[in-house]
C-alpha positions in Angstrom: -17.0 6.8 -11.8 -18.9 5.1 -9.0 -19.5 1.4 -8.7 -23.2 2.0 -9.2 -22.8 3.0 -12.8 -21.0 -0.2 -13.7 -23.6 -2.3 -12.0 -26.3 -0.3 -13.9 -24.4 -1.2 -17.1 -24.5 -4.9 -16.2 -28.3 -4.6 -15.5 -29.1 -2.7 -18.8 -26.6 -4.6 -21.0 -29.0 -7.5 -21.8 -31.6 -5.0 -23.1 -29.1 -2.9 -25.1 -27.7 -6.2 -26.6 -31.3 -7.3 -27.5 -30.9 -10.7 -25.7 -34.7 -11.1 -25.8 -34.4 -11.6 -29.6 -31.3 -13.8 -29.3 -32.4 -16.2 -26.6 -34.9 -18.1 -28.8 -31.9 -19.0 -31.1 -30.4 -20.7 -28.0 -33.7 -22.6 -27.4 -34.7 -20.3 -24.5 -37.7 -18.2 -23.9 -37.6 -14.4 -24.7 -38.8 -13.5 -21.2 -35.8 -15.2 -19.6 -33.6 -12.6 -21.1 -35.5 -9.9 -19.3 -35.1 -11.1 -15.8 -32.1 -9.4 -14.1 -29.5 -11.9 -12.8 -31.4 -14.9 -14.1 -30.5 -13.9 -17.7 -26.8 -14.1 -17.0 -27.3 -17.4 -15.2 -29.0 -18.9 -18.3 -26.4 -17.5 -20.7 -23.4 -18.9 -18.7 -25.2 -22.2 -18.5 -26.1 -22.5 -22.2 -22.9 -21.1 -23.7 -20.2 -22.3 -21.2 -22.0 -24.9 -19.2 -20.9 -23.1 -16.0 -23.9 -21.2 -14.6 -22.2 -20.5 -11.3 -19.7 -18.2 -13.1 -22.6 -15.7 -13.2 -22.1 -15.3 -9.4 -18.6 -13.8 -10.0 -20.3 -10.7 -11.5 -21.0 -9.4 -8.0 -17.3 -8.7 -7.4 -16.1 -5.2 -8.4 -13.5 -5.4 -11.1 -14.2 -9.1 -11.8 -17.7 -8.2 -13.0 -16.3 -6.5 -16.1 -14.0 -9.4 -16.9 -17.0 -11.8 -16.6 -19.1 -9.5 -18.8 -16.3 -9.5 -21.5 -16.1 -13.3 -21.2 -19.7 -14.0 -21.8 -20.0 -11.5 -24.6 -17.0 -13.0 -26.5 -18.2 -16.5 -25.8 -21.7 -15.8 -27.2 -20.3 -14.1 -30.3 -18.1 -17.0 -31.1 -21.1 -19.4 -31.0 -22.5 -17.2 -33.8 -19.2 -17.6 -35.7 -17.9 -14.1 -34.9 -14.3 -15.0 -34.6 -12.2 -12.4 -36.2 -9.8 -9.8 -34.7 -12.3 -7.0 -35.0 -15.2 -9.2 -33.8 -13.2 -10.0 -30.7 -12.4 -6.4 -30.0 -16.0 -5.5 -30.3 -17.0 -8.3 -28.0 -14.6 -7.0 -25.4 -15.3 -3.3 -25.5 -18.5 -2.6 -27.5 -20.5 -5.7 -28.6 -23.9 -4.0 -29.3 -23.4 -3.7 -33.1 -22.7 -7.4 -33.4 -25.5 -8.3 -31.0 -27.9 -6.1 -33.0 -26.7 -7.9 -36.2 -27.4 -11.3 -34.6 -30.8 -10.3 -33.4 -31.9 -9.1 -36.9 -30.2 -11.6 -39.1 -32.3 -14.8 -39.3 -29.5 -16.6 -41.2 -27.1 -16.3 -38.2 -27.8 -19.4 -36.0 -26.5 -20.4 -32.7 -23.9 -23.2 -33.2 -21.8 -25.7 -31.3 -18.5 -24.8 -29.7 -15.4 -24.6 -31.9 -14.4 -27.7 -33.7 -10.6 -27.7 -32.9 -10.0 -30.3 -35.7 -11.4 -27.8 -38.3 -8.4 -25.9 -39.6 -10.7 -23.3 -41.2 -12.3 -22.4 -37.8 -8.9 -22.4 -36.1 -7.5 -19.9 -38.7 -10.6 -17.7 -38.4 -10.3 -17.3 -34.7 -6.5 -17.3 -34.4 -6.1 -13.5 -34.0 -9.1 -13.2 -31.7 -7.5 -15.7 -29.4 -4.3 -13.7 -29.5 -6.2 -10.6 -28.2 -7.6 -12.6 -25.3 -4.2 -13.9 -24.4 -2.8 -10.3 -24.6 -5.5 -9.0 -22.3 -4.7 -11.7 -19.8 -0.9 -11.5 -19.8 0.5 -9.0 -22.3 3.6 -10.1 -24.3 4.8 -12.6 -21.6 1.8 -14.8 -22.3 2.7 -15.0 -25.9 6.3 -15.8 -25.2 5.3 -18.7 -23.0 2.8 -20.0 -25.6 5.3 -19.7 -28.4 8.1 -21.4 -26.5 6.0 -24.3 -25.4 4.6 -24.6 -28.9 8.1 -25.0 -30.2 9.0 -27.6 -27.6 5.9 -29.7 -28.1 3.5 -29.2 -31.1 -0.2 -28.9 -30.7 -2.1 -32.2 -30.8 -4.6 -32.6 -33.7 -8.1 -31.7 -32.5 -6.8 -30.0 -29.4 -7.0 -26.3 -28.5 -4.0 -24.3 -29.8 -1.5 -23.1 -27.2 -2.6 -19.5 -27.5 -6.3 -20.4 -26.8 -5.3 -22.8 -24.0 -3.1 -20.3 -22.2 -5.4 -17.4 -22.8 -8.2 -19.3 -21.0 -5.9 -20.5 -18.2 -4.5 -17.0 -17.6 -7.9 -15.4 -17.6 -9.2 -17.7 -14.9 -6.1 -17.6 -12.9 -6.4 -13.8 -12.8 -10.0 -14.0 -11.9 -9.3 -16.5 -9.1 -6.3 -14.4 -7.9 -8.4 -11.2 -7.9 -11.2 -12.7 -5.7 -8.8 -14.5 -3.3 -6.3 -11.7 -2.9 -9.0 -9.0 -2.6 -11.5 -10.7 -0.3 -9.8 -13.4 1.7 -6.0 -13.9 2.0 -3.1 -12.1 0.4 0.6 -13.1 0.5 2.9 -10.5 1.9 6.7 -10.3 2.3 8.4 -8.3 5.0 10.6 -5.8 3.1 12.1 -3.8 6.0 13.2 -4.3 9.6 10.6 -2.1 11.2 8.8 -5.1 12.9 12.0 -7.0 14.0 12.3 -9.1 15.9 8.6 -10.2 15.8 8.9 -10.4 12.0 12.1 -10.1 10.2 13.2 -9.2 6.7 12.7 -12.3 4.5 9.5 -13.5 6.3 6.7 -14.5 4.0 3.3 -14.4 5.6 -0.5 -14.4 4.8 -2.7 -11.4 5.5 -6.1 -12.4 6.7 -8.6 -9.9 5.2 -11.7 -11.7 6.6 -10.7 -11.0 10.2 -11.7 -7.3 10.1 -14.0 -7.6 7.1 -12.8 -7.5 3.5 -12.5 -4.0 2.1 -14.1 -3.6 -1.3 -11.4 -2.0 -3.6 -11.7 1.6 -4.4 -10.1 1.0 -7.8 -11.1 -2.6 -8.8 -9.9 -2.3 -12.4 -6.4 -3.5 -11.8 -4.0 -6.3 -12.6 -4.5 -8.7 -9.6 -1.0 -10.2 -9.3 0.7 -6.9 -8.4 -0.2 -4.1 -6.0 0.3 -0.7 -7.7 3.2 -1.0 -10.1 3.8 -3.6 -12.8 7.4 -4.7 -12.3 10.1 -4.2 -15.0 8.0 -1.8 -17.1 7.2 0.3 -14.0 3.7 1.4 -15.1 0.5 1.7 -13.0 -1.2 -1.6 -12.5 -4.7 -0.1 -12.2 -7.1 2.1 -14.0 -9.2 4.9 -12.4 -12.3 4.5 -14.7 -14.2 2.8 -11.9 -14.0 4.3 -8.4 -16.0 3.4 -5.4 -16.5 4.7 -1.9 -15.1 3.1 1.2 -17.1 -0.1 1.9 -16.1 -2.9 4.2 -17.8 -6.3 4.4 -18.7 -7.7 7.8 -15.7 -9.4 9.6 -15.5 -11.7 12.6 -13.6 -9.4 14.9 -12.6 -5.8 15.4 -9.0 -4.5 15.5 -7.7 -5.2 18.9 -4.9 -3.5 20.7 -1.6 -5.2 19.9 -2.8 -6.9 16.7 -0.2 -6.9 13.9 -1.9 -5.1 11.1 -1.3 -4.5 7.4 -2.6 -1.2 6.1 -2.3 1.2 3.2 0.3 3.9 4.0 -1.6 7.0 5.1 1.1 9.5 3.9 1.1 7.9 0.5 -1.6 9.9 -1.1 1.0 12.0 -3.0 4.1 10.4 -4.3 7.1 11.3 -6.4 7.2 9.1 -9.5 10.7 7.7 -10.2 10.4 4.9 -12.8 14.0 3.8 -12.2 13.1 2.3 -8.8 11.4 -1.1 -8.3 8.4 0.5 -6.6 8.4 3.5 -9.0 8.6 5.9 -6.1 11.3 8.2 -4.6 10.7 7.2 -1.0 7.2 6.8 0.4 6.8 9.7 2.8 6.3 12.6 0.3 5.4 15.0 3.1 8.7 14.3 4.9 10.7 14.8 1.7 8.8 18.0 1.1 10.0 19.5 4.4 13.5 18.5 3.7 13.5 20.0 0.2 11.9 23.2 1.6 15.0 23.7 3.8 17.3 22.9 0.9 15.5 25.5 -1.2 16.0 28.1 1.5 19.7 27.3 2.0 20.3 27.3 -1.7 18.9 30.8 -1.9 21.7 32.0 0.5 24.5 31.8 -2.0 26.1 35.0 -0.9 26.1 34.0 2.8 29.1 32.1 4.2 27.2 29.5 6.1 30.2 27.8 7.6 31.4 31.1 8.9 28.3 31.9 10.9 28.5 31.9 14.7 25.7 30.5 16.8 23.7 33.7 16.8 24.1 34.0 13.1 22.8 30.5 12.6 19.8 31.2 14.9 19.0 34.3 12.9 19.2 32.3 9.7 16.9 29.6 11.0 14.4 32.2 12.2 14.3 33.7 8.7 13.5 30.3 7.3 10.8 29.6 9.8 9.2 33.0 9.1 8.9 32.1 5.4 8.3 28.3 5.9 5.1 28.2 3.9 6.7 30.0 1.0 9.7 27.5 0.9 7.3 24.6 1.2 5.3 25.8 -1.8 8.5 26.2 -3.8 9.6 22.7 -2.9 6.3 21.2 -4.0 6.6 23.1 -7.4 10.2 21.8 -7.7 9.1 18.2 -7.3 6.0 18.7 -9.5 8.2 20.0 -12.3 10.1 16.7 -12.3 13.3 17.8 -10.6 15.2 15.7 -8.1 16.1 17.1 -4.6 18.6 20.0 -4.9 21.2 18.2 -2.9 21.0 14.9 -4.9 23.5 13.6 -7.5 20.6 13.2 -9.9 19.9 16.9 -9.8 23.5 17.8 -10.3 23.5 15.5 -13.3 20.5 17.2 -14.8 18.2 14.2 -14.5 14.4 14.5 -14.1 11.7 12.2 -12.9 8.0 11.7 -13.6 6.6 14.4 -11.3 3.9 14.0 -8.6 1.2 11.4 -8.7 -1.9 10.8 -6.6 -2.4 7.3 -5.2 -6.0 6.2 -4.3 -6.3 4.6 -0.8 -6.2 1.0 -1.8 -3.2 1.5 -4.1 -1.0 3.2 -1.5 2.0 1.2 -0.3 1.3 -1.7 2.1 2.8 -1.3 5.5 2.8 -3.6 8.5 3.0 -2.5 12.1 1.6 -3.3 15.5 -1.6 -1.5 16.5 -0.8 -0.1 19.9 -3.6 2.4 20.1 -7.3 1.9 19.2 -10.0 4.6 18.9 -10.3 6.6 22.2 -7.0 5.5 23.7 -4.9 8.1 25.4 -1.2 7.6 24.4 2.1 8.8 25.7 5.7 7.8 25.2 8.4 8.5 27.9 12.0 7.3 27.3 10.8 4.6 24.8 8.2 3.3 27.3 4.7 3.4 25.8 1.8 4.2 28.0 -1.8 3.5 27.0 -4.6 5.0 29.2 -2.0 5.7 31.9 -0.7 2.2 32.0 2.5 0.6 30.6 1.6 -1.0 27.3 2.1 -4.6 26.3 5.7 -5.5 25.3 5.8 -8.2 22.7 8.6 -10.8 23.0 10.1 -9.5 19.7 10.1 -5.8 20.5 13.6 -4.4 20.2 15.1 -1.3 21.7 18.5 0.3 21.1 21.0 0.0 23.9 24.6 1.1 24.3 27.6 0.6 26.6 31.0 2.1 26.8 33.7 0.0 25.2 36.0 0.5 28.2 33.5 -1.4 30.3 33.2 -4.6 28.3 35.0 -6.5 25.5 32.4 -8.2 23.2 33.5 -11.0 20.9 33.4 -10.7 17.1 30.3 -10.0 15.1 30.3 -13.6 13.9 30.4 -14.9 17.5 27.6 -12.5 18.5 25.5 -14.0 15.7 26.3 -17.6 16.7 25.7 -17.0 20.5 22.8 -14.5 20.5 21.4 -14.5 16.9 22.3 -10.9 16.4 22.2 -10.4 12.6 24.0 -7.7 10.6 23.4 -7.1 6.9 26.2 -6.0 4.5 24.0 -3.1 3.3 23.3 -1.8 6.8 19.5 -2.6 6.6 19.8 -4.6 9.8 22.4 -4.0 12.5 21.8 -5.9 15.7 25.4 -5.5 16.9 27.3 -2.4 16.0 31.0 -2.1 17.1 32.2 0.3 14.5 30.0 3.4 14.0 30.8 4.9 17.4 34.3 5.1 18.8 33.1 5.2 22.4 30.1 2.9 22.6 29.0 -0.5 21.5 25.4 -0.2 20.1 23.0 -3.2 20.3 19.5 -3.6 19.0 17.9 -6.1 21.4 14.7 -7.7 22.7 14.2 -7.8 26.4 15.3 -11.4 26.7 18.4 -10.8 24.6 19.3 -7.8 26.8 18.9 -9.8 30.0 21.0 -12.7 28.7 23.8 -10.4 27.5 23.8 -8.5 30.8 24.0 -11.7 32.7 26.7 -13.3 30.6 29.0 -10.2 30.6 28.1 -8.8 34.1 27.2 -5.4 32.7 24.3 -2.9 32.6 23.2 -1.7 29.2 21.8 1.8 28.9 18.7 2.6 26.8 19.3 5.2 24.0 17.2 8.4 24.4 16.8 11.3 22.0 17.2 14.8 23.5 14.1 16.4 25.1 13.8 20.1 25.8 12.9 21.4 29.3 10.6 24.1 27.9 8.3 21.4 26.7 5.0 23.2 26.7 3.8 26.7 27.5 0.0 27.3 27.4 -0.4 24.2 25.2 2.1 25.5 22.7 5.7 24.4 22.7 8.3 27.2 22.9 11.6 25.9 21.6 14.6 27.3 19.7 14.5 27.6 15.9 16.9 24.7 15.3 14.7 22.5 17.3 11.6 23.8 15.5 13.1 22.6 12.3 13.9 19.2 13.9 10.2 19.0 15.0 9.2 18.6 11.3 10.7 15.1 11.3 8.0 13.7 13.7 4.2 13.8 13.7 2.5 16.1 13.5 5.3 17.7 11.5 4.7 21.1 13.0 7.3 23.6 13.9 5.9 24.2 17.4 5.2 20.6 18.5 8.2 18.9 20.0 8.0 15.1 19.8 10.9 12.6 19.4 11.1 8.9 18.6 11.6 8.2 22.3 9.3 10.8 23.9 5.9 11.7 22.7 3.4 14.2 24.2 0.2 12.9 25.7 -2.6 12.7 23.0 -5.8 10.8 22.3 -6.5 8.5 19.3 -9.7 9.9 17.5 -12.9 7.9 17.7 -15.7 7.9 15.2 -18.5 10.3 16.3 -16.2 12.0 18.8 -16.5 15.8 18.9 -13.4 17.8 20.0 -12.7 21.5 20.4 -10.2 22.7 17.9 -8.0 25.8 18.0 -4.6 27.0 16.6 -2.8 25.2 19.5 -4.1 21.7 18.7 -5.1 21.8 15.0 -1.7 20.5 13.9 -2.6 17.1 15.2 -5.8 16.9 13.1 -5.0 18.7 9.9 -4.5 15.6 7.8 -7.6 13.9 9.3 -9.8 16.9 8.4 -8.4 17.6 4.9 -6.7 14.5 3.6 -8.7 11.6 5.2 -12.2 13.1 5.6 -12.1 15.4 2.6 -12.8 18.8 4.0 -11.4 22.2 2.9 -9.3 23.5 5.9 -8.1 27.0 6.2 -6.3 28.7 9.1 -6.4 32.5 9.1 -4.8 34.1 12.1 -6.3 32.5 15.2 -9.4 31.4 13.3 -10.1 28.0 11.7 -12.4 27.5 8.8 -13.8 24.1 7.6 -15.5 24.2 4.2 -15.6 27.9 4.3 -17.3 28.1 7.7 -15.8 29.2 11.0 -15.2 26.1 13.2 -14.4 25.8 16.9 -15.1 22.0 17.1 -14.9 19.0 14.8 -16.7 15.6 14.8 -14.6 12.7 13.4 -16.3 10.6 10.6 -14.0 7.6 11.0 -12.1 5.6 13.6 -8.3 6.0 13.8 -5.5 3.8 15.0 -1.9 4.3 16.2 0.6 1.9 14.7 4.2 1.3 15.8 6.9 -1.0 14.7 8.4 -3.5 17.2 11.8 -2.4 16.1 11.2 0.9 17.9 14.4 2.7 16.9 14.3 1.6 13.3 10.7 2.1 12.4 9.0 4.9 10.4 5.5 4.6 12.0 2.8 6.7 13.5 5.4 8.7 15.3 6.5 10.0 11.9 3.2 10.2 9.9 0.4 10.0 12.5 -3.0 8.3 12.7 -4.1 5.4 10.4 -7.8 5.8 9.2 -10.0 2.8 9.3 -10.5 2.9 5.5 -6.7 2.2 5.2 -6.8 -1.1 7.1 -6.1 -4.1 4.9 -6.1 -7.1 7.3 -4.4 -8.9 10.1 -1.0 -10.5 9.7 -1.7 -14.1 10.8 0.8 -16.7 9.7 4.4 -17.0 8.6 4.7 -19.8 6.0 8.3 -19.3 5.0 11.4 -17.3 6.0 14.7 -16.8 4.3 17.4 -14.5 5.7 19.0 -12.2 3.0 22.0 -11.8 5.4 23.0 -15.4 6.2 24.3 -18.0 3.7 24.0 -21.2 5.8 21.4 -23.6 4.5 20.6 -21.0 1.8 19.6 -18.6 4.6 16.4 -20.5 5.4 15.2 -19.8 9.0 13.6 -23.2 9.8 12.6 -22.1 13.3 10.3 -19.4 11.8 8.4 -21.5 9.2 4.7 -22.3 9.9 4.5 -19.9 12.8 1.5 -17.9 14.0 2.2 -14.2 14.6 2.2 -12.9 18.1 
């Protein structure tokens, strides 16, 4: 349901509730109840003595909380305290408002007398409902525990009422601040190392590019999309809006560090066992992997290990010929609640929650560096990024993967490399700056440019940059012609097409789409724009032979409705970014990462792991 219907509800609510007949009981004029906006201002002033609270009704999501608040507050002034009265005040107050309007005996009274035990008893369960709405179960536990420790004072609000009010207004404040100004964010992975590292706590500035009005505003404001512990959705889909962004004081500039909603997170596999409730984030990547597993599983009578190279090529060609069929089967497999065929969970007969759709504003939050803005021409050659034909900016924290033969140098211990060069390794392998074990022939180091230069100078060596294999038959008539095994490998990188050969270190030349730009489309380049046309801009896309149809009509060109961006992690060899899932639409942009206020390493125990040199730092 669109925002407009909820705002229409707010406008017509005073008339449905017959406020024009109730206002004289408050000592106000009947006509004041008929003036939109002004009627709420008067009611908040008379009932709660806080007229400015009426301004909060302009914020989507918050507006309904404020409507419930004023309804319940008014009803209590007319001695409607009970459990059922409170429920009606929250969800359907019109019967009670009609009763108040007609019954001359019901008079507007003072606020609750907290010294009156009869009034306290009458409203006890109504207050429990309010507390439950604000903070289910946990709020009651807190109130009960504190009540046992220190009893309520005579004439004071009971704990349940006190904490119910406090939690409601804390949630309202959190919703407004987090949604429209600043939101705290913690770096969960190493994709932005060493500009930002795991354990950094930062603020995301949403005002910089303009605050995005939430698509699904009816949500619990202290969490993103999953309520921890119980692993249930934190939002309702009753109210849905279209993409709207308030004016900001700047545009996204090339090399800004940006927080955005994960573009490939529209479909997800619900796994309630995990903290985020998902089995990985990139469903489309998992789907390609599962499609291949489904195919291999169907070949039970084939001795796969006994196949020679020609036999393997023939097998892979068979898979490619039926790729769409196996992909459809993989989707059905996940939708039915089954784990991947090759997983331990599947072997154990376990199931998950199936597939779920995530609206744009409830997709996972990612943080990367914006290296390409609308209209930029991009290319990556041996890990060197080129933008519009020129070498791109290299941030001081950007890290690349280097290696050197162990016969050419003898590095000290891992502990010594940490002490001398700050190279951190984690026990779980999430971060490995200095790797002396995984390769028998090479040391592998993940280094910034300064770290590389310092180590080369100290040990009198030359480190070699890692490069993933590139094929010589790179492009023929705009369409890559590669072997079947490489075709399958192509599905790992954007645009996840069998015939487009990109790697994490080398990427074909392409342009970032710009709003209003019209391009020619054909079967050779449509792979780059499939998700833009169908997933992000909402059209029906069909490819039949060498013809393309959009919304049922033959199309040879397409005009982009939004701006797009190209995002990459500074930790170039350990970052799932646009090289994996492609362009980021403008409606996915959350804000600019601006300030690190605290940092604690999960890998180092000294001083409790606090990184004092990173605290109160602006982000490059």
